[in-house]
N, C-alpha and C positions, 0 to 999 in steps of 0.2 A: 577460536579467535586468533588471528595472526599476531605475530610479535609486533609488526608495524602498527596495527590498530591498537594494541595494548599501550605502546609508547605514546600514540596520539591521545588516547584517553587519559593517560597520566598527565601529559602536558595540559590537556583541557581542564583537568581538575585543579592543577596548580594555578592555572589562569583564574578560575573561579575563586580559589582561596585568596590569592594576592590582590587581584583587581577588585573583586566585590568587597573584600575586607577593607580596602582603602576608599571605596566610593562613599561610605558612610560619612567620612570626614569631609569629602568634597561636597556632599549634600549639605552638611551642616554649614559650611562656608557659603555655599550657593544660596540657600534660603534666607540668608541675612538680607539679600536684596532682590532675589528672584522669587516670585510667587510659586508655590509648589506645583500647581497644575500646568502653568506656563513652562516651568523647567522640564517637567516630564514630556509635555507635548512636543517641544522643539527638539529635544534630545532624540526622541524615538522617531519622529518624522524624518529627520535628517539621517539618522542611523539606518532606519528601515529603507529609505530610498537608496542608500549606498549598497545595502545587501541586495535589494531587488535589481538594481542596475547591473551589479556584478553577475548575478545569476543569469540575467538576460544576455549579457555580453558573452557568457559561456555557453549560450545556446538553450537555455531553459524554455520549455513550452509555455504558452500563455495560460494563466490559471483560469479555471471555470468559475461561474458565479457562486456555486456552492462552496468553493474554496475561499472566496472572499467573505462569505458568511461566517465560516469557521474562523477566519483571520480576525474579523470584528469581535467575535465572542471571546476568543483567547486573548486578543490584544487588549480589550476592555478590562478583562480580569487581571492580566499581568501588569499592564502599564498603568491603568487608572486605579484599580483596586489594590494592586500590589505596590508599585513604585511611587505613584503620586501621594498615596496615603503615608508612606514612610517619609517622603519629602516634608509633608505637612507636620508629621509628628516631631521632626527635628527642629521645629521652631521653638519647641519647649523641652525637648529631651536632648541629652548629650549624644554624640555619635556612638559612643561605646554602649550606652544603655539601649539605644534603638537597635543596634546590631544584636545585642544579647536577647532582647525580646523577640526579634525575628527568628532566633534559634528555636523558638517554639514550633516552627513549621512541621518537623517530624511528629510532634505530639498531635497536631491537627490532622495529619494524614492518617495516623493510627485511629484516631477517634472517628474520622469519616469512614474508614474501612469497617469499623465496628457497628456504627449506627445505620449504615446503608442496608437496604433489603437483602436478607441472607448474608449479612456481613460476618466477618470473622472476629470472634471475641478474643482479645489479646490474652496471651498466657501470663502466668504470675510474674515472670521476669519483666515483661514489657509493662505490666500493670504497676509493678514496683517503680519502674522508670518513670511512668506517667505521674505517679504520686510524688516522687522525688522532684521531678521537674516543676510541677505546679506548686509544690512547697517553696521551691527556690524563687519562683515568680511572685508568689504572694508575699514572701519575705522581702523581696526587692521593692515591690510597690507597697512599702510599709506605711501604715497610717500615722505613725508617730516618729519622733526624732530618735534615731538609733545610731550609736557610734558617731554622733555629730553630723549625720546626714539626714536631711529632711526627706519626706516621702516624695517620690517622683511624680510628675504631673500625670494625673489620672486620665485626662482626655488624650494626652499624647500616647499613653500606654494603650488606651482603647483603640486609637488609630492603627497602631502597630498590630494589635490583635486582629483587627478587621483585615489588615493587609496580608497577614499570614493565611487567613481563611481564604480570601479571594485568590491569592497566589497559588495555594494548594489546589483549589478547584480548577484554576486555569491550567496548571501543570498536568493534572490528571486528565482533563478533557483534551488537552493537546495531543495526547498519545493515541486517542481513538477518533479524533476529528477528521472529517473529510478534508484532504489536503493534496496538493500537487506532489509528484514524486521528488522534485528538487527541494530539499530541506532548506537550502540557503534562500531560495525564492520565497518559501513560506515564512521563514524568519523575518524577511523584509516586509512581507505583507502584514504579519501580526504587529510588527513594530509601527509601521505607518498607520494601520487602522487604529491601534491603541492611542497613538499620538494625536490623531484627528479627534477621537472621542475626548481625550484630555483637553484639546484645544477648545472644543465646543463647551465643555464644562467651565474652563477658565473664562470664556467669553460670557457665559450665562451668570456666573457669580461675580463678574466685574473685576477680574484680576488685571485687565488691561487698562484700568482707570488711570493710574498715574505711573505706569511702568514703561521703561524704555531700555532696550539693550545698550543703547549709546551712553546711558548714564551709569553703567556698571563700573565698579572699581576693578582694577586688574585682578585681584584675588578671586572675586566672584566670577569674573569673565573666564579666567583660566580654569576655575573649578567646573564651570559649565562645559567648557571644551573637553576637559578630561572625562567628565561623565559621558558626554556624547560619543567621543571616540573610543576610549578604553572601556568604559562601562558598557557601551553598545556592543563592542566586540565580544565581551564576556557573555552578554545576553545571547548572542548568536551561538556561542560555544555551549551555553547551557541547553538551548533547544536541540542542538546537535547531540549532546551527550544523552539527553532523554531518549534519543532514537537508537543509540548504539550500545548503551549499557543499562544497567538496572537503576531504577529510581533510588534504591537504597544507597548505591555507590555515589550517585550524583548528590544526594542530600547530605553527604559528609561535609560539604561546605558550611552547613549550618552550625557546626561546632568549631570550625576553624576561623570563620569570619569574625565572630565576636572577639576572639583573642587578638587578632590583628587590628580590629577596629578600636578596641580599648587601648591597646598599646600605642597606636598612632594618635588617638585622641589625647592621651596623656602627654606624649612626647611633643606633638606639634601644636596642639590647641590648649594645652595646660588643663585638660579635664581631670577632675579629681577622681582617683580610684581609692576609696576607703576600704578598711578591713571588712566592713559589712558588705560592700559591693563585691569584694573578692569571694567571700563565703557564699553569697547567693549565686555568683557567677559559676563557682565550682559546682554547686548543686545542679544548676541548669545544664551545664555542658556535660557533666557526668551522666545526667539522665538521658541526654541526647545520644551519647555514646552507647549506653545500655540498650536503648530502644533500637538503634540502627544495627548494633551487633547481634541482638537477639533475633531480629527479623531476618538478617542475613543467614544466621545459623538455622533458623526454621526453614527457610527456603532450601538450603543445601540438604537438609534432612527430609525434604519432601513433605513437611507439615503444611506448607502453603505453596500452591503452584504459582510460578512466576512466568508470565508470558515472555518469550524470547525477544530480545531487542532486535529491532529492524536492522538488517544488514545494509550497509551503505551501497548505493548504486555507484558506478564509476563516475557518473556525471555529477555526483554530489560528494565529492571528496572532502575530508576535513581541511585539506589545504585550501579548497575554495571557500569554505566557511571562514577560514582565518585570513583570507586575503583582503576582505573588506573590514569594516569596523563599526561597532556601535553598541552599546548600553548595558546597564546593571539590571 
């Protein structure tokens, strides 16, 4: 791997850490007035259109019908199953808690790898990480009042759990799905397709009943703009990283984002961080670090084969991916 690509991957990871860590707070502000599926729908349709148009401007070939099918599947899993459910959860959960629960994503990936046909049973170190992480989550979603903090909303926590499952499935599927060579074009296709699915759901469940963008307060409007532009840009970076480096390295954002989200939530929105929350957070983040580190070590030692990341074609440079923008 060239030095230039290593630098680009490092910058891409920093983008995920900082931008996605801050989007949880923007979501929390946004859903105070914007229904969750509407917020996801317009974010991703606008962001996806920018990605798609940029790729076409740079000479990308027209996608085939089978590519659009892949885009609809991945987009529905990531945008509707992943993002919109997190939006919904933050109507009852603080931004920091939502980000912390999303950190369970590596746990879900390990479990999927275990239960699939001819799956890989995790070693004792990863098993210990799983137990530690789930212990932290169970203690966080505690049924009684501890340290002056009441139990968090169970339905909100369930929505985040479902979001991590669908996001993990979508991320894994996107690596093998039939897709055009131009990754920027495909990122735009996924975002637009997912946004359209979210829009259909928003319409079916009546979210447009008494909603109007013209009635939004400045904070909610700018939160939505930030999510659309900066969050969308990070989404494209995430899809690019999945192609040029290992999923283990990409998934490190899972234990950086909660720290940033909790810090920003406390600093900007006055969200309470109790001693109990800090203890549970430490257990969960430590568990994620153990799991990711153990899996990386296993791959290096040849215990589990890892497919090589796809080398970038010249027509799909990281600069092209970064030149447009849109979504978390």
